[in-house]
N, C-alpha and C positions, 0 to 999 in steps of 0.2 A: 329440253330433254328431261329435266327434273320434274316437270309438270305432266309428262306423258308416262302414265303408269304402265303402258304396254311395252315400254322399252325395258322393263324389269326382266322379262323372260329372256330377251336377247342378251342383256348385260350379264344375267346369271350364267348363261352358257359360256360367255367369254371368261368369266371369273372362276369357273368351276375348278380349273386346275389349281389356281392359287389357294382356294379354300381347302382342297384335298391335301395340299402340301402343308398348310397350316395345321390341319387336324392331325396329320401324321406326326408332325413335330410336337404338337400338344400331347398326343398320346404317348410319345416316347418320354416326354418330360413327366407326364403323369405317372409313369411306372415308378418314379422315384418319390412320388408324393403320396399322401394318405388318400384313402377312398373318398373322404369328404371333400378334399381339395379338387380331386378329379371331377367329382360330381358337380361342383360349383361351376366348372368350366363348360359343362355340356348344355346344349339346348336341343331338346328332343320333342318332336311332334309325333302323335299317333293319330292317323286319319282313318276313319271307318265309314264306309258307305251305309247310309240309313236304309235298313230293310232291303239289302242289295238285290236279291233275286226278284222280289216283288217290284222294286223300283225300276229295275232294268226291263222287266216285262211290261210295266206300265208305260215307260218311255217309248219302247218299241211300238206298242199298240197306238199310242197317240201320234207317233210319226206316220204310221200307216193309215190312221183314221183320226184326224184332229177332232172330230165330233164325238168320239167315243168317251166313255166315262173313265176318268183317271182312277185306276185301281187303288191308289194311295188314299183316296178320299172316302172309300166305302169299306165295309167289312169284307176283306178279301185275304186270300192266302195262296201260296204256292204249295201244292200238295196232292195232286192226282185227281181221281174221278169220284164223283158223288155215288155212282152206281156200284162201285167196288170199295173195298177197304184197302186197296192197293195204294200205299203212300203214307208218308209222314209229313207233317207240316214243317217246311224248311224255311219259310219266311211268312210274315203276316203284316198287315197294315196296322196303323195306330188305332183306327176304329175297331178292328178285329181284336186287338189287345184289350180293349175295354170290355169285351165279352168274356175275357179270361182265356182266349185262345193263346196257346204257347208253342214256341218252336220245339219240335221233337216229339210232339204228341201225335197219336194216330188220327187220321182224317175223321174216322167215325166219332171219336170223342170230341173233336173240334166242332163237328156239325151238331152234336147234341147241345153244346154250349151256345152256338150261333147258327140256327137253322137257315138263315138267309145268307150265310157265308158264300162268297163267290170264290170258287176254286179254279186255279189255272195250273196247267202242267209246266214242269221245268223245261227250260230251253237253254242248254249249256252252250250252244253256239253263240247266242246273244250274250250270255254271261261273260264268255271269254272275250268277245268284242269290246264290251264296255269296260271290263277289267283292264284290258290292255290300254285303252284310251285313258283311263283313270291313272294308271301307273305312269304313263307317258307324261302326263301333266306334272306329276310329282317330281319326275326326274329333271324337269326344267327349272325347278326351284331349289332342290337340295343336292348337295354334293354326294351324299350317301343316302340311298333308299333301300330299305329292307322290306320286301313284300312278304308278309307272314301268312296271307291267305288270299283268296281270289278278290276279297273286298276290303282289305285293310293293309296298312303299311306303316312302318316307322321311318321318320326322317331325322337325320342328324344335321342340324343347321348351325352347329357351333361355328363361331367366327364370321357369321354373315350379317351382323348388325349394320356395319358401314355400307355394305352392298345394298341393303334395302332401306336405308335411312330415309329416302324420299317418300316412303309410304307412311311414315309415322305422323300422327296428328296428336293434339292434346288429349282427345277423347280415345284415341286408339294408338298408344305407344307401341314400340317394338317389344315383343314379337307378335302381339295380338293383331297388329295391322297386317302382318304377313299371313297369318292364319286366315284372316278375313279375305285377303286377296286370293288365296288358293281356293278356299271353299266357294267363293263367288264365281271364279273362273270355271270350276267344275260344274256348278249349277247352270251357268249361262251357256257353256259350250256343249255340255253332255246331257243336261236336262234332269239330273238327279242331285240329291243333296248329301252332304257328309257332315260328320261331327269331327272336331279337332280337339285333341287333348294336348296340353303344353306342360312340360316339366323339365327336370334336369336328368331324369333317367327313364328307362322304358316302362318300368312298372307303374310309376306315377302318371306318366303320359297316357298309358292304357286305361288306368282307373279314371282319369279325367275325361277321356272321350266317351266313357260309358255313363257319365252323368246325364242330366236332362237332354232328351232328344225330341225332335230332329233339328238339324241345321243349326247347331250351336257350337260355340267355342268355350272351353273351360280350361282354367289353369289349376294345377295342383303342385305347387312348389313345396319343398320340404317344410317350410315354416307354416304352410297352410294345412298340413296333414292333420293336426289335432282338431281343427275346426271343420274341415270338409270331409275327411275320411274316417276318423275314429268313431263318429256317431253311426256309421253304416253297420248293418248286420254282418256278422262274421262271414256268412256265405257269399257276400258281395266282394270279398277280397279276392283279387285275381290269383288263380292257382289254388284256391281252397275249394276242393271238391265237396259234393253233397255229403258223403260219408264222413269226411273230416269235419265239416261244419256241424253235422248232427252230433258227433262225438264231443266237440268243443261246447256246444250248447248244453249237452247233458251234464257237463261239468261246470256249468255256470258262466261260460265265456260266450256271451251273446253278441257283442259288438267287436269291431276291429280294435277299438280302443281298449277293450278288456284284454285282448290278446297282447297288445302293445305294452301294456303295463305289467304283464306277467314276467317272471324271470325266464330266461331262455332255457335254463336247466329244467324248469317245471314243465314247459311245453314239450321238451325232448322226452321227459318221462311219460308224457301222455301220448305222443305221436311218433316216438322214435327220434333218433338223433337228427336225421336228415329232414324229416317232416317238421319237427319242432323248430329247428333252425330257420327253415324257410318261412314258417308262419310268423315267427318272432321278427325276423328282418323285414319281411314284407309289410307287416302291420305297422312297423316304424318307418316305412317308406324307403328302405334300403335296398338297392339293386345295383349290381356291378356289371350286368350284361350290356355289352356294346351293340350298337346298331351296325350290322354287317351288310355290305352291299353285294357280297358274293352269294350266288345262288347255290344252294346245296342240292346234290342229286337226291332223287327220291329213294327212300329206303325200302319201298315196297309198293305194290299196286293191289287194289281190291275193288270189287263191285258186289253189290248185294241188292236184293229186291224182296219186297213183301209179297207173299203169295195171295192170290185173290180168294182162295179158300184154304182151309186147313188141309195139309197133306197128311194122309193116314196110310196104313198098310194097303187099303183098298185102291187108292189112286196114286200111290207112290211112283209106279213106273210111268204112268201116263203124264203126270204133272211135273215130277222132279227132273226127268231127263231133258226136256226142252229148256227148262230154266237153267240147268247146269251148263248146257251147251251154249246158251246165249251169254251167260256170265263169263264163261271161259273165252268166248270170242272177244268180249269187251276187254278183258284183262290182257289177252294175247296181243290185241291190236295196240294197246298202250305200250306194252313192252317193245314191240317192233318199232313203233313210232319214235321211241327214245333210244333205240339201238342197244337195248340191254336184254339180258337173259336172267331167268330166275331158277334157282336150284331147289327152293323150298316152295311147295304148293300146299295150300290149305283150304279147307271148307269150314264154314260155320253155319249154324242154324239158330234161330230163336224159336223156342217152343211155345205152346199155347199158354204156359204159365209165365211167359215173358222172360225166361231165363235163356242165356246164351250158352252154347256148347260148340266146341271146335275140335278139329283134328287136322294134323299136318304131317307131311313127310318130306324128307330131303332126298332128292334124286341123285343118281351117280353123275349125271351131266346136267348142266343148266339148259333151260329150254325157253323158246318163245313161240313155238308152234301151237296153234289152236287145238289140234287133235290130241297132242300129248298132254296139254293142260286139262282138257276135258276128260281124257281117259283116267288121269290121276285123280281128278275131282270125283269121278264116279266111284272109284274104289274107296276113297276116303269117306264119302257119304254113306256108302253101303256098310262100311265098318262102324260108322257112328250110329247109324239107325238100326242095322240088322245084325250086328255082332252079338256075341254071347251076353253082353251087358248093354245092348243097344237101347236107344231111347224109345223105340217102338215097343220093346218088351216091357219097358217101364210105364207104358200107357201114354206117352207123350205124342203130340201132333206137331207138325212143322207149320210155322206161319211166316218165316223169313229164311232165305238161303243166301249165302255169300261165298265167293271164291277169291282167294288171295294168292299173290306171288311175291315172295321175299327172297332174301339171301342173293342179292343181285350181283352180276358182273357184266363186263362188256364182251364176253366170249373168249377172253384170253385163256381161260382154263378148260375150254371145251375141246374134246378130242372126237374125231370121227370114229364110230364103233359099228359093230354089226347091227345093232338095234336101229341105228339111223338108216341103214341100207335096206333093211327088211320091210316088206309090206306090213301095215298095221291093221289088225282086226278092229273095226269100229265098235268099241265097247258100249254097252247099254246097261240099263238097270236089270235086275233079276227078272226072269220070266219074259223078257222082251225077245222076240225072234231075232236070230242072228242076222247081221247085215253083211254086205259084200266087203271083201278086203279093200282097203284104200291105200294106194301107193304113197310113199313118203314124198316122192317128187311131185305127185299131183297135189298133195296138201300144201307143199311149199309154194307151188305156182299159184294155187288158189289164194293163199294168204297174201302173196306179193301183188297179185292182180287186184284183190279187194282193197288193199292199202293204197295202191296207186290211184285207183278210180276215186276213192273217197278223198284222197289228198287233193286231186285236181278239180273234182266236181261237187264235193260236199259229202257229208256222211250219209245222206239219204239217196245218193245216186245209185247205190247198189246195196242190196240186203240179202243176207243168207236166209235160207229157209228157216233156220232155227230162230232167227230174229223176228221174222214175220209171224212164226208160230207163237212166239212168246207174246208179241203185241196183240194177237188175236185172242190169246187167253186173258 
């Protein structure tokens, strides 16, 4: 049994309760200890899928057609259509990175850098499938798994050394041997690769996993911080945003080591008390955040889309209305899926000067109906664009629209009112001919039927007219 590495997963499931009890006791004891002592007890992995969206799309294509080109080996990216500027680069291959293609930039700019860039559309059903399988493997190895996004997670493996002792070799001692086992199983069973960062806290484990990619294991223990982390540019410090990095560089703080050697009070005077403390502690590898296996409820829902052409006063009615309806449908569907209601509805736009603007309102009652979210979004966008100080009056054009729903509850504060019982006039943009009244009961039945069909037969089994109209645009 010691020679059979595949017994590890089975044994880990048997031992999972023992480790959780150990960690609970260690945590209780740690409350009476110093932060440094607690940190020394921890073993934290951060596991991150390499170019997740692109990798998952590549794996799916190879499964469907083994003779097809692996997208990971050519300049490629997830990001929309060449014929339109609809889309932002959300993932890119390593060959595309060599051309300077970056995540988050417009597709048009990426194509200017790399004219032969192969673009593929996003496929969230595939992403969810592979993400679920990825996290499922992690749960077989770690007592506590904290999924922080669709493609990354923290593992608390404190107290598991004896459990995985049979994996250790002279060239790969524990815990590197365990990291190797996990990353190899993900590659061999799911077809994509991951990076693993190992340390004693979440911050350092995250920093380690971002070192050289792909398919690598890196350690960053506290004693390795001066050698491995301090020489990095300050902008590479996890949690240090672009504006903070620029401010620090303007003051002569160019590396993480520069910040680590500053006095905490000096950094606080530059960045404020909270910001200065965070940069000082992080630069010195200090983090007290625990890995939590409990799933937090979403604090809000939002969807946004880049418009295929600038929206101006001339095409505002024709272009913005179907986009708002489509976005409202997406947000409402997610609310209903999770059984929650939102009391605050918001809209946001990005103008042609790449600045964001938003407006929101809090309703008397929380909602999850598509039509109510759409009606509210229409009113908010009209205020934002056509009000006395509206963006159109200032000469701005729209290139992105978003709809959000926040201030969530589970319906415990909702009360039936006359507004719920009355037929609703389907609101539209200014100068749009009026539409027929739509009953609340009809809207609720339509929402319920749409959700049920999509749940049983997939999201493409039924589509509303607004969704088809948006895709045609």
